[in-house]
C-alpha positions as YAML, in Angstrom:
chain: A
units: angstrom
residues:
- id: 1
  name: MET
  ca: [18.56, 1.97, -16.34]
- id: 2
  name: LEU
  ca: [15.12, 1.63, -14.81]
- id: 3
  name: PRO
  ca: [12.79, 4.63, -15.07]
- id: 4
  name: LYS
  ca: [12.70, 6.78, -11.92]
- id: 5
  name: ASP
  ca: [9.19, 5.69, -10.99]
- id: 6
  name: ARG
  ca: [10.28, 2.11, -10.44]
- id: 7
  name: VAL
  ca: [11.15, 0.81, -6.99]
- id: 8
  name: THR
  ca: [14.20, -1.42, -6.72]
- id: 9
  name: SER
  ca: [15.31, -3.57, -3.81]
- id: 10
  name: GLU
  ca: [18.83, -4.85, -3.31]
- id: 11
  name: ILE
  ca: [17.78, -7.27, -0.58]
- id: 12
  name: LEU
  ca: [15.71, -9.51, -2.87]
- id: 13
  name: LYS
  ca: [17.58, -12.50, -4.29]
- id: 14
  name: ASN
  ca: [16.54, -15.17, -6.78]
- id: 15
  name: HIS
  ca: [17.21, -18.50, -5.09]
- id: 16
  name: PHE
  ca: [15.57, -21.53, -6.71]
- id: 17
  name: LYS
  ca: [12.63, -22.94, -8.62]
- id: 18
  name: ILE
  ca: [10.70, -26.18, -8.37]
- id: 19
  name: ASP
  ca: [9.27, -27.94, -11.40]
- id: 20
  name: GLY
  ca: [5.80, -29.29, -10.71]
- id: 21
  name: ASP
  ca: [5.24, -33.03, -10.97]
- id: 22
  name: GLU
  ca: [2.56, -34.54, -13.20]
- id: 23
  name: LYS
  ca: [-0.11, -34.23, -10.51]
- id: 24
  name: TYR
  ca: [0.66, -30.54, -10.13]
- id: 25
  name: LYS
  ca: [0.62, -29.93, -13.90]
- id: 26
  name: ASP
  ca: [-2.71, -31.74, -14.22]
- id: 27
  name: LEU
  ca: [-4.15, -29.66, -11.38]
- id: 28
  name: MET
  ca: [-3.07, -26.42, -13.07]
- id: 29
  name: LYS
  ca: [-4.74, -27.46, -16.32]
- id: 30
  name: ARG
  ca: [-8.03, -28.39, -14.65]
- id: 31
  name: LEU
  ca: [-8.24, -25.23, -12.56]
- id: 32
  name: SER
  ca: [-7.37, -22.88, -15.43]
- id: 33
  name: PRO
  ca: [-9.98, -20.91, -17.43]
- id: 34
  name: PRO
  ca: [-12.73, -21.19, -18.42]
- id: 35
  name: TYR
  ca: [-14.62, -21.02, -15.13]
- id: 36
  name: HIS
  ca: [-16.91, -23.93, -14.26]
- id: 37
  name: ARG
  ca: [-19.50, -23.22, -11.61]
- id: 38
  name: GLN
  ca: [-19.19, -25.38, -8.52]
- id: 39
  name: GLY
  ca: [-22.01, -25.90, -6.05]
- id: 40
  name: PRO
  ca: [-25.64, -24.75, -6.04]
- id: 41
  name: PRO
  ca: [-27.77, -23.78, -7.85]
- id: 42
  name: PHE
  ca: [-27.66, -26.86, -10.06]
- id: 43
  name: ASP
  ca: [-28.80, -27.16, -13.66]
- id: 44
  name: ASN
  ca: [-30.03, -30.71, -13.20]
- id: 45
  name: PRO
  ca: [-30.45, -33.42, -10.50]
- id: 46
  name: LEU
  ca: [-27.26, -35.17, -11.64]
- id: 47
  name: GLY
  ca: [-25.22, -32.09, -10.76]
- id: 48
  name: GLU
  ca: [-26.67, -32.03, -7.25]
- id: 49
  name: ILE
  ca: [-25.96, -35.74, -6.76]
- id: 50
  name: LYS
  ca: [-22.35, -35.25, -7.88]
- id: 51
  name: TRP
  ca: [-21.96, -32.29, -5.52]
- id: 52
  name: ASP
  ca: [-23.34, -34.22, -2.54]
- id: 53
  name: TYR
  ca: [-21.02, -37.14, -3.30]
- id: 54
  name: GLU
  ca: [-17.97, -34.83, -3.46]
- id: 55
  name: GLN
  ca: [-18.90, -33.25, -0.12]
- id: 56
  name: PHE
  ca: [-19.25, -36.72, 1.41]
- id: 57
  name: GLN
  ca: [-15.81, -37.68, 0.07]
- id: 58
  name: ARG
  ca: [-14.33, -34.52, 1.61]
- id: 59
  name: LYS
  ca: [-15.75, -35.34, 5.03]
- id: 60
  name: LEU
  ca: [-14.60, -38.94, 4.75]
- id: 61
  name: ARG
  ca: [-11.02, -37.94, 3.89]
- id: 62
  name: ARG
  ca: [-10.89, -35.45, 6.78]
- id: 63
  name: ALA
  ca: [-12.19, -38.13, 9.15]
- id: 64
  name: ARG
  ca: [-9.26, -40.31, 8.06]
- id: 65
  name: GLY
  ca: [-6.79, -37.50, 8.75]
- id: 66
  name: LEU
  ca: [-6.25, -36.69, 5.07]
- id: 67
  name: PRO
  ca: [-6.59, -33.41, 3.16]
- id: 68
  name: SER
  ca: [-10.15, -32.85, 1.98]
- id: 69
  name: THR
  ca: [-9.23, -33.54, -1.66]
- id: 70
  name: PRO
  ca: [-6.24, -34.92, -3.60]
- id: 71
  name: ASP
  ca: [-5.81, -31.44, -5.13]
- id: 72
  name: ILE
  ca: [-5.35, -29.91, -1.68]
- id: 73
  name: GLU
  ca: [-2.68, -32.52, -0.97]
- id: 74
  name: THR
  ca: [-0.89, -31.60, -4.21]
- id: 75
  name: ILE
  ca: [-0.93, -27.89, -3.33]
- id: 76
  name: GLN
  ca: [0.26, -28.43, 0.23]
- id: 77
  name: ASN
  ca: [3.13, -30.62, -0.97]
- id: 78
  name: MET
  ca: [4.28, -27.82, -3.28]
- id: 79
  name: LEU
  ca: [4.02, -25.23, -0.49]
- id: 80
  name: SER
  ca: [5.93, -27.49, 1.89]
- id: 81
  name: ASN
  ca: [8.69, -28.13, -0.66]
- id: 82
  name: LEU
  ca: [9.05, -24.40, -1.33]
- id: 83
  name: TYR
  ca: [9.26, -23.59, 2.37]
- id: 84
  name: ASN
  ca: [11.82, -26.33, 3.06]
- id: 85
  name: LEU
  ca: [14.01, -25.12, 0.19]
- id: 86
  name: ALA
  ca: [13.72, -21.56, 1.48]
- id: 87
  name: LEU
  ca: [15.09, -22.76, 4.81]
- id: 88
  name: THR
  ca: [18.22, -24.02, 3.08]
- id: 89
  name: ALA
  ca: [18.65, -20.83, 1.03]
- id: 90
  name: THR
  ca: [19.19, -18.45, 3.94]
- id: 91
  name: ASP
  ca: [20.85, -18.38, 7.33]
- id: 92
  name: GLU
  ca: [18.13, -16.08, 8.63]
- id: 93
  name: PRO
  ca: [15.23, -17.56, 10.63]
- id: 94
  name: LEU
  ca: [12.04, -17.82, 8.58]
- id: 95
  name: LEU
  ca: [8.54, -17.09, 9.78]
- id: 96
  name: TYR
  ca: [5.64, -19.31, 8.81]
- id: 97
  name: ASN
  ca: [3.99, -16.44, 6.93]
- id: 98
  name: PHE
  ca: [4.05, -16.31, 3.15]
- id: 99
  name: VAL
  ca: [2.73, -14.61, 0.02]
- id: 100
  name: ALA
  ca: [2.24, -16.79, -3.05]
- id: 101
  name: SER
  ca: [1.49, -15.48, -6.52]
- id: 102
  name: ILE
  ca: [-1.06, -17.53, -8.43]
- id: 103
  name: PRO
  ca: [-1.81, -17.51, -12.18]
- id: 104
  name: SER
  ca: [-5.40, -17.21, -13.35]
- id: 105
  name: LEU
  ca: [-7.10, -20.22, -11.73]
- id: 106
  name: PRO
  ca: [-10.84, -19.40, -11.59]
- id: 107
  name: ASN
  ca: [-11.69, -22.96, -10.57]
- id: 108
  name: LEU
  ca: [-9.47, -22.93, -7.49]
- id: 109
  name: VAL
  ca: [-11.63, -22.81, -4.37]
- id: 110
  name: PHE
  ca: [-10.11, -20.24, -2.01]
- id: 111
  name: ALA
  ca: [-10.93, -22.36, 1.06]
- id: 112
  name: ASP
  ca: [-9.01, -25.27, -0.47]
- id: 113
  name: PHE
  ca: [-5.88, -23.14, -0.85]
- id: 114
  name: GLU
  ca: [-6.22, -21.99, 2.76]
- id: 115
  name: GLU
  ca: [-6.59, -25.59, 3.95]
- id: 116
  name: ALA
  ca: [-3.46, -26.61, 2.03]
- id: 117
  name: ALA
  ca: [-1.45, -23.86, 3.74]
- id: 118
  name: GLN
  ca: [-2.83, -24.66, 7.19]
- id: 119
  name: ASN
  ca: [-2.03, -28.36, 6.75]
- id: 120
  name: VAL
  ca: [1.68, -27.50, 6.53]
- id: 121
  name: ASN
  ca: [1.53, -24.85, 9.28]
- id: 122
  name: LEU
  ca: [1.84, -21.87, 6.94]
- id: 123
  name: THR
  ca: [-0.18, -18.67, 7.18]
- id: 124
  name: ARG
  ca: [-0.94, -16.51, 4.17]
- id: 125
  name: LEU
  ca: [-0.19, -12.85, 4.81]
- id: 126
  name: ASN
  ca: [-3.11, -10.46, 4.41]
- id: 127
  name: SER
  ca: [-3.27, -6.78, 3.58]
- id: 128
  name: TYR
  ca: [-6.02, -4.24, 4.00]
- id: 129
  name: LYS
  ca: [-5.28, -3.31, 0.36]
- id: 130
  name: TYR
  ca: [-5.60, -6.76, -1.14]
- id: 131
  name: PHE
  ca: [-7.79, -9.78, -0.41]
- id: 132
  name: GLY
  ca: [-7.26, -13.39, -1.40]
- id: 133
  name: PRO
  ca: [-4.22, -15.05, -3.01]
- id: 134
  name: LEU
  ca: [-2.00, -12.64, -4.96]
- id: 135
  name: ARG
  ca: [-2.66, -12.72, -8.70]
- id: 136
  name: GLN
  ca: [0.39, -13.41, -10.82]
- id: 137
  name: VAL
  ca: [-0.05, -10.24, -12.87]
- id: 138
  name: ASN
  ca: [-0.06, -8.12, -9.69]
- id: 139
  name: ALA
  ca: [3.04, -9.90, -8.44]
- id: 140
  name: ALA
  ca: [4.86, -9.47, -11.76]
- id: 141
  name: TYR
  ca: [3.95, -5.78, -11.87]
- id: 142
  name: ALA
  ca: [5.45, -5.33, -8.40]
- id: 143
  name: GLY
  ca: [8.41, -7.54, -9.34]
- id: 144
  name: THR
  ca: [9.44, -5.09, -12.04]
- id: 145
  name: GLY
  ca: [9.29, -2.27, -9.50]
- id: 146
  name: LEU
  ca: [6.00, -0.81, -10.72]
- id: 147
  name: GLY
  ca: [3.03, 0.35, -8.67]
- id: 148
  name: LEU
  ca: [4.92, 0.30, -5.36]
- id: 149
  name: CYS
  ca: [5.19, 3.15, -2.90]
- id: 150
  name: LYS
  ca: [8.66, 4.04, -1.66]
- id: 151
  name: HIS
  ca: [7.78, 4.92, 1.94]
- id: 152
  name: TRP
  ca: [5.87, 1.75, 2.72]
- id: 153
  name: GLY
  ca: [6.66, 1.99, 6.44]
- id: 154
  name: ASP
  ca: [4.26, 4.93, 6.72]
- id: 155
  name: VAL
  ca: [0.77, 3.64, 5.90]
- id: 156
  name: LEU
  ca: [-0.74, 7.05, 5.17]
- id: 157
  name: LYS
  ca: [2.22, 8.30, 3.14]
- id: 158
  name: CYS
  ca: [2.23, 5.08, 1.14]
- id: 159
  name: ASP
  ca: [-1.47, 5.50, 0.40]
- id: 160
  name: GLU
  ca: [-0.82, 9.06, -0.79]
- id: 161
  name: GLU
  ca: [1.96, 7.88, -3.10]
- id: 162
  name: GLU
  ca: [-0.22, 5.19, -4.62]
- id: 163
  name: GLN
  ca: [-3.09, 7.61, -5.19]
- id: 164
  name: LEU
  ca: [-0.78, 9.85, -7.22]
- id: 165
  name: MET
  ca: [0.41, 7.04, -9.50]
- id: 166
  name: SER
  ca: [-0.60, 7.27, -13.16]
- id: 167
  name: PRO
  ca: [-2.89, 4.40, -14.26]
- id: 168
  name: THR
  ca: [-1.73, 2.53, -17.33]
- id: 169
  name: GLN
  ca: [-2.64, -0.38, -19.56]
- id: 170
  name: VAL
  ca: [-0.44, -3.43, -19.14]
- id: 171
  name: LEU
  ca: [0.30, -6.24, -21.57]
- id: 172
  name: THR
  ca: [1.39, -9.39, -19.73]
- id: 173
  name: ILE
  ca: [2.94, -12.22, -21.72]
- id: 174
  name: SER
  ca: [3.52, -15.47, -19.84]
- id: 175
  name: TYR
  ca: [5.38, -18.23, -21.63]
- id: 176
  name: THR
  ca: [6.10, -21.71, -20.29]
- id: 177
  name: LYS
  ca: [6.64, -25.19, -21.67]
- id: 178
  name: GLU
  ca: [2.92, -25.83, -21.32]
- id: 179
  name: GLU
  ca: [1.23, -22.64, -22.54]
- id: 180
  name: LEU
  ca: [1.23, -19.11, -23.87]
- id: 181
  name: VAL
  ca: [-0.94, -16.71, -21.86]
- id: 182
  name: LEU
  ca: [-1.70, -13.15, -22.95]
- id: 183
  name: GLU
  ca: [-3.43, -10.74, -20.62]
- id: 184
  name: ALA
  ca: [-4.52, -7.13, -21.03]
- id: 185
  name: SER
  ca: [-4.99, -5.22, -17.77]
- id: 186
  name: TYR
  ca: [-5.57, -1.75, -16.41]
- id: 187
  name: ALA
  ca: [-3.18, -1.01, -13.54]
- id: 188
  name: VAL
  ca: [-3.77, 1.68, -10.94]
- id: 189
  name: ASN
  ca: [-0.97, 0.38, -8.73]
- id: 190
  name: ALA
  ca: [0.43, -3.02, -7.80]
- id: 191
  name: HIS
  ca: [-2.55, -3.76, -5.55]
- id: 192
  name: TRP
  ca: [-5.27, -2.62, -7.94]
- id: 193
  name: ILE
  ca: [-5.06, -4.19, -11.39]
- id: 194
  name: TYR
  ca: [-8.19, -4.94, -13.39]
- id: 195
  name: GLY
  ca: [-8.27, -7.59, -16.11]
- id: 196
  name: GLU
  ca: [-9.59, -6.51, -19.51]
- id: 197
  name: ALA
  ca: [-8.79, -9.47, -21.76]
- id: 198
  name: TYR
  ca: [-7.32, -12.94, -21.30]
- id: 199
  name: GLN
  ca: [-6.20, -15.52, -23.86]
- id: 200
  name: ARG
  ca: [-4.62, -18.89, -23.12]
- id: 201
  name: TYR
  ca: [-3.06, -21.12, -25.79]
- id: 202
  name: THR
  ca: [-1.89, -24.55, -24.68]
- id: 203
  name: GLU
  ca: [-1.00, -25.45, -28.28]
- id: 204
  name: TYR
  ca: [1.75, -22.81, -28.35]
- id: 205
  name: GLY
  ca: [3.63, -23.82, -25.20]
- id: 206
  name: PHE
  ca: [7.38, -24.13, -25.86]
- id: 207
  name: SER
  ca: [7.25, -27.92, -25.60]
- id: 208
  name: HIS
  ca: [4.96, -27.98, -28.69]
- id: 209
  name: LEU
  ca: [7.53, -26.36, -31.00]
- id: 210
  name: GLN
  ca: [8.47, -29.69, -32.58]
- id: 211
  name: GLU
  ca: [4.86, -30.21, -33.72]
- id: 212
  name: TYR
  ca: [5.06, -27.24, -36.12]
- id: 213
  name: LYS
  ca: [7.32, -25.79, -38.74]
- id: 214
  name: SER
  ca: [9.45, -23.41, -36.69]
- id: 215
  name: ALA
  ca: [8.60, -20.30, -38.72]
- id: 216
  name: ASP
  ca: [4.86, -21.03, -38.62]
- id: 217
  name: PHE
  ca: [4.97, -21.63, -34.87]
- id: 218
  name: TRP
  ca: [6.54, -18.27, -34.04]
- id: 219
  name: ASP
  ca: [4.45, -16.44, -36.63]
- id: 220
  name: GLN
  ca: [1.29, -17.69, -34.93]
- id: 221
  name: ILE
  ca: [2.50, -16.46, -31.54]
- id: 222
  name: GLU
  ca: [3.34, -13.06, -33.02]
- id: 223
  name: LYS
  ca: [-0.13, -12.90, -34.56]
- id: 224
  name: ARG
  ca: [-1.80, -13.74, -31.23]
- id: 225
  name: ILE
  ca: [0.07, -10.90, -29.49]
- id: 226
  name: THR
  ca: [-0.74, -8.25, -32.08]
- id: 227
  name: THR
  ca: [-4.36, -9.39, -32.35]
- id: 228
  name: LEU
  ca: [-4.97, -9.08, -28.59]
- id: 229
  name: VAL
  ca: [-3.61, -5.54, -28.49]
- id: 230
  name: LYS
  ca: [-5.45, -4.35, -31.61]
- id: 231
  name: ALA
  ca: [-8.75, -6.07, -30.80]
- id: 232
  name: ASN
  ca: [-8.93, -4.36, -27.42]
- id: 233
  name: GLY
  ca: [-7.74, -0.98, -28.66]
- id: 234
  name: MET
  ca: [-4.97, -1.06, -26.10]
- id: 235
  name: LYS
  ca: [-2.67, 1.87, -25.45]
- id: 236
  name: VAL
  ca: [-0.03, -0.25, -23.76]
- id: 237
  name: GLY
  ca: [2.09, 1.59, -21.23]
- id: 238
  name: GLU
  ca: [3.95, -1.36, -19.69]
- id: 239
  name: LEU
  ca: [5.04, -4.82, -20.78]
- id: 240
  name: LEU
  ca: [5.39, -7.71, -18.33]
- id: 241
  name: LEU
  ca: [7.29, -10.77, -19.52]
- id: 242
  name: ILE
  ca: [7.14, -13.80, -17.24]
- id: 243
  name: GLY
  ca: [7.51, -17.58, -17.32]
- id: 244
  name: GLU
  ca: [10.22, -20.20, -17.49]
- id: 245
  name: SER
  ca: [10.43, -20.13, -21.31]
- id: 246
  name: ALA
  ca: [10.03, -16.37, -21.78]
- id: 247
  name: GLU
  ca: [13.75, -15.85, -22.37]
- id: 248
  name: GLU
  ca: [14.10, -18.39, -25.17]
- id: 249
  name: LYS
  ca: [15.87, -16.65, -28.05]
- id: 250
  name: GLU
  ca: [13.19, -17.35, -30.67]
- id: 251
  name: PHE
  ca: [10.43, -16.24, -28.35]
- id: 252
  name: LEU
  ca: [12.14, -12.95, -27.49]
- id: 253
  name: GLU
  ca: [12.66, -12.27, -31.19]
- id: 254
  name: THR
  ca: [8.96, -12.98, -31.79]
- id: 255
  name: VAL
  ca: [7.87, -10.58, -29.05]
- id: 256
  name: TRP
  ca: [10.24, -7.94, -30.44]
- id: 257
  name: ARG
  ca: [8.72, -8.26, -33.93]
- id: 258
  name: ALA
  ca: [5.21, -7.99, -32.49]
- id: 259
  name: LEU
  ca: [6.13, -4.86, -30.54]
- id: 260
  name: GLY
  ca: [7.64, -3.36, -33.69]
- id: 261
  name: LYS
  ca: [4.44, -3.90, -35.66]
- id: 262
  name: LEU
  ca: [2.47, -2.33, -32.81]
- id: 263
  name: GLU
  ca: [4.92, 0.58, -32.59]
- id: 264
  name: LEU
  ca: [5.66, -0.35, -28.99]
- id: 265
  name: GLY
  ca: [9.38, -0.97, -29.27]
- id: 266
  name: HIS
  ca: [10.06, 1.42, -26.39]
- id: 267
  name: LEU
  ca: [8.52, -1.11, -23.97]
- id: 268
  name: TRP
  ca: [11.58, -3.31, -24.49]
- id: 269
  name: ALA
  ca: [13.93, -1.06, -22.51]
- id: 270
  name: PRO
  ca: [13.02, -2.23, -18.96]
- id: 271
  name: LEU
  ca: [13.75, -5.82, -20.01]
- id: 272
  name: GLN
  ca: [17.38, -4.91, -20.71]
- id: 273
  name: VAL
  ca: [18.17, -4.33, -17.03]
- id: 274
  name: PRO
  ca: [21.12, -6.48, -15.82]
- id: 275
  name: GLY
  ca: [19.87, -9.40, -13.77]
- id: 276
  name: PHE
  ca: [16.41, -9.48, -15.35]
- id: 277
  name: LYS
  ca: [14.96, -13.00, -15.08]
- id: 278
  name: ALA
  ca: [11.46, -13.48, -16.44]
- id: 279
  name: GLU
  ca: [10.76, -16.65, -14.49]
- id: 280
  name: PHE
  ca: [11.44, -14.88, -11.16]
- id: 281
  name: MET
  ca: [9.47, -11.68, -11.76]
- id: 282
  name: ALA
  ca: [6.30, -12.87, -10.01]
- id: 283
  name: ALA
  ca: [8.31, -14.37, -7.14]
- id: 284
  name: ARG
  ca: [10.17, -11.09, -6.63]
- id: 285
  name: GLY
  ca: [6.88, -9.23, -6.61]
- id: 286
  name: SER
  ca: [5.51, -11.62, -4.01]
- id: 287
  name: ALA
  ca: [8.55, -10.91, -1.85]
- id: 288
  name: GLU
  ca: [8.01, -7.16, -2.24]
- id: 289
  name: MET
  ca: [4.39, -7.56, -1.17]
- id: 290
  name: ALA
  ca: [5.35, -9.81, 1.75]
- id: 291
  name: LYS
  ca: [7.89, -7.24, 2.95]
- id: 292
  name: ARG
  ca: [5.18, -4.59, 2.98]
- id: 293
  name: TRP
  ca: [2.29, -6.67, 4.27]
- id: 294
  name: GLN
  ca: [4.14, -8.04, 7.29]
- id: 295
  name: GLY
  ca: [4.98, -4.45, 8.22]
- id: 296
  name: GLU
  ca: [1.42, -3.18, 8.15]
- id: 297
  name: PRO
  ca: [-1.23, -4.02, 10.77]
- id: 298
  name: TYR
  ca: [-3.91, -5.89, 8.84]
- id: 299
  name: GLY
  ca: [-7.22, -4.05, 8.86]
- id: 300
  name: CYS
  ca: [-5.78, -0.96, 10.57]
- id: 301
  name: LEU
  ca: [-6.26, 2.18, 8.49]
- id: 302
  name: GLU
  ca: [-5.57, 4.96, 11.00]
- id: 303
  name: GLY
  ca: [-1.88, 5.73, 11.49]
- id: 304
  name: ASP
  ca: [-2.21, 6.87, 15.12]
- id: 305
  name: TRP
  ca: [-4.08, 3.74, 16.12]
- id: 306
  name: CYS
  ca: [-1.58, 1.47, 14.41]
- id: 307
  name: GLU
  ca: [1.65, 3.09, 15.54]
- id: 308
  name: GLY
  ca: [2.24, 0.75, 18.47]
- id: 309
  name: ASN
  ca: [1.63, -2.35, 16.34]
- id: 310
  name: ARG
  ca: [3.95, -1.56, 13.46]
- id: 311
  name: LYS
  ca: [7.17, -3.35, 12.68]
- id: 312
  name: PRO
  ca: [10.10, -1.24, 11.44]
- id: 313
  name: GLY
  ca: [11.10, -1.71, 7.81]
- id: 314
  name: ASP
  ca: [13.73, -0.50, 5.34]
- id: 315
  name: ASP
  ca: [11.31, 1.99, 3.84]
- id: 316
  name: ALA
  ca: [13.67, 4.89, 3.15]
- id: 317
  name: MET
  ca: [12.19, 6.95, 5.98]
- id: 318
  name: GLU
  ca: [15.67, 8.00, 7.09]
- id: 319
  name: GLU
  ca: [16.08, 10.02, 3.90]
- id: 320
  name: GLU
  ca: [13.72, 12.67, 5.25]
- id: 321
  name: THR
  ca: [15.14, 12.93, 8.79]
...
């Protein structure tokens, strides 16, 4: 069973996933860490010339009725495909508002993501508690029922609940065909999570298994996990396991061995919940956030002022009446 401090929702359902095409995979690689500064100030004249040329190309593409960059076109195609599939997955009418969780992409220009959404008539939901696209670690934290207030329909009561939550260190392990990503964070609640350490290993993605001796491959992943925790002196309170390959048998055994060496075996319990699906954790968290954000007036902090603008939600308020 889930611990009592976790919020569960019976209305959230896992529907589908879309595998990115080669353009999308290439985009994700280029926008991933490390960060590369874009725009002024420039280190040399060549950098300024390149910047001016890219800005000219953006204007030229817009003048031709195209997205400002090919990357924006790739992102908007993915958003459009997701929305169209969502239409087929439910009989309920869908709004054009959305919340998308995004992995660490320091080289993604926020304005480019906004343009991609606008080009397919979608609007990203905002919250007075969170600004910008939702980070994947925040979404996954919420997706496991952590850091969420129960009475989200009452803005002030929700704030009070979140202020009373116990901060904890979080170890996030993301595993896909392309990469292994380890992240150490300090979580106050699902909205406020601060990164402490980040390691990305493209050589240990599940698709690279055949390039190694199997035992060596998994031993190296185990070593990377234990090293991150020990090097940062982490007192891990929660484990987040996400990604399309995170439930491969050998990988789960590797994570279990690493937790044993770190004396963190107790973190395994929440992963034993029936219906747990690592690849949908961030998506479920995005849905939890969307449910809350569309029910709160953006930028409105005073309950009395906001009362007439609120939308009713299934926030367990009836339990106290």
